[in-house]
C-alpha positions in Angstrom: -77.3 56.2 -16.1 -74.9 53.6 -14.9 -71.1 53.2 -15.0 -68.8 50.3 -15.9 -65.1 50.0 -15.2 -63.0 47.4 -17.0 -59.4 46.9 -15.8 -56.7 44.7 -17.3 -53.5 43.7 -15.5 -50.2 42.7 -17.0 -51.2 39.1 -17.1 -54.3 39.7 -19.2 -56.7 39.2 -16.3 -59.8 41.3 -16.8 -62.0 42.7 -14.0 -65.3 44.4 -14.7 -67.2 46.4 -12.1 -70.6 48.0 -12.7 -72.7 50.4 -10.7 -75.8 52.5 -11.1 -76.7 56.1 -10.3 -80.4 56.1 -10.3 -82.2 58.6 -8.1 -81.5 57.8 -4.5 -79.0 55.1 -5.4 -75.4 55.5 -4.5 -72.8 54.3 -6.9 -71.4 50.9 -5.8 -68.0 51.3 -4.1 -65.5 49.2 -6.0 -63.9 46.6 -3.8 -60.3 47.4 -2.8 -58.0 44.5 -3.5 -55.2 44.4 -1.0 -51.9 43.7 -2.7 -50.0 40.8 -1.0 -46.8 41.7 0.8 -43.9 40.6 -1.4 -40.9 38.7 0.0 -37.5 38.7 -1.7 -35.8 35.3 -1.7 -32.1 34.8 -2.5 -30.4 31.7 -3.7 -27.5 30.8 -1.4 -26.0 27.7 -3.0 -25.7 25.8 -6.2 -28.1 23.1 -4.8 -30.9 25.6 -4.6 -31.1 26.7 -1.0 -33.4 29.7 -0.9 -33.8 32.1 2.0 -35.7 35.3 2.5 -33.2 38.1 1.9 -33.6 39.5 5.5 -33.1 36.0 7.1 -30.0 34.5 5.5 -28.4 32.3 8.1 -24.9 32.9 9.3 -22.3 31.2 7.1 -24.5 31.4 4.0 -23.7 33.8 1.2 -26.2 34.9 -1.5 -25.1 34.0 -5.1 -24.9 37.0 -7.5 -26.5 36.8 -10.9 -23.6 38.4 -12.6 -21.2 35.6 -11.6 -23.4 32.8 -13.0 -26.3 32.4 -15.5 -28.8 31.4 -12.7 -31.9 32.9 -11.3 -30.7 34.0 -7.9 -33.5 36.3 -6.8 -37.3 35.7 -6.6 -40.1 37.9 -5.4 -43.1 36.0 -4.2 -46.2 36.8 -2.2 -45.8 36.3 1.6 -46.5 32.7 2.5 -45.2 31.3 -0.8 -41.8 29.6 -1.0 -39.6 29.0 -4.1 
């Protein structure tokens, strides 16, 4: 008798894994996906200067969303830039 796992994420991406349990056969180990490390970026000027929140240069101030109707924070996987 075999097994099937179907997973859906919030974006509608479907992942199917199957395995068997016949005599002497171990069920296949599902591959562990490592989640990418996320980096929070903050907008620091009206012109769109984005910096990682832990590396905002001296003299720059992050804009706050409640003061303007702009997207001022983005969370992206490490290595991607806004």
